[in-house]
C-alpha positions in Angstrom: 191.4 94.5 187.2 193.0 92.9 184.1 193.5 89.1 184.0 197.0 87.9 184.8 199.1 87.0 181.8 200.9 83.9 183.3 198.4 81.6 184.9 198.7 77.9 185.8 202.2 78.1 187.0 202.1 74.6 188.3 201.1 73.3 184.8 198.8 70.9 186.6 195.6 72.9 187.0 194.5 73.4 183.4 191.2 71.6 183.9 190.5 73.6 187.1 191.4 76.8 185.3 189.2 76.0 182.4 186.2 75.2 184.6 186.7 78.3 186.8 187.0 80.5 183.7 183.8 79.1 182.3 182.1 79.6 185.7 183.2 83.3 185.7 181.9 83.8 182.2 178.6 82.1 182.9 178.1 84.1 186.1 179.3 87.4 184.7 182.2 87.5 187.1 185.6 89.2 186.5 188.1 86.7 185.1 190.8 88.3 187.3 189.3 86.3 190.2 190.9 83.2 188.8 194.5 82.9 189.9 197.0 80.3 191.0 196.6 80.9 194.7 193.0 79.7 194.7 193.5 76.5 192.6 194.0 74.0 195.5 190.7 75.0 197.0 189.1 75.0 193.5 190.3 71.5 192.9 188.8 70.3 196.2 185.5 72.0 195.4 185.3 70.5 191.9 186.1 67.0 193.4 183.4 67.5 196.0 180.9 68.7 193.5 181.5 65.6 191.3 181.2 63.3 194.4 178.0 65.0 195.4 176.6 64.7 191.9 177.5 61.0 191.8 175.3 60.5 194.8 172.3 62.6 193.7 169.4 60.3 193.1 167.9 62.5 190.4 171.2 62.7 188.5 171.7 59.0 188.9 168.2 58.3 187.4 168.9 60.7 184.5 172.2 59.0 183.8 170.6 55.6 183.8 168.1 56.8 181.2 170.8 58.4 179.0 171.2 57.0 175.5 174.7 57.8 174.1 174.6 59.5 170.6 175.9 56.5 168.7 173.2 54.3 170.2 170.6 56.8 169.1 171.9 56.6 165.5 171.9 52.8 165.5 168.4 52.7 167.0 167.2 55.2 164.4 168.7 53.1 161.6 166.7 50.0 162.9 163.4 51.8 163.1 160.7 51.4 160.4 159.4 54.5 158.8 156.2 54.0 160.6 157.8 54.0 164.1 157.8 57.3 165.9 160.2 57.5 168.8 161.6 60.6 170.5 165.3 60.0 170.4 166.6 63.3 171.6 
């Protein structure tokens, strides 16, 4: 089935549409599955997934250990040539 030509009629679901399109592409699903009628449920599911991830102990630990890119650069600039640190 071809993808609809006029999606996001509410003009408020562009983020949800983008995420659902990416999901379809990554899972090899037909893009025609993404339509305006399912967006309220998609928004709720996305919100729940974010909430669930925010309470996942493994993800919390990984985020606590994350070093933003600019800090990696600054740290690298302060290292001596003899210091060997895995920054990435």
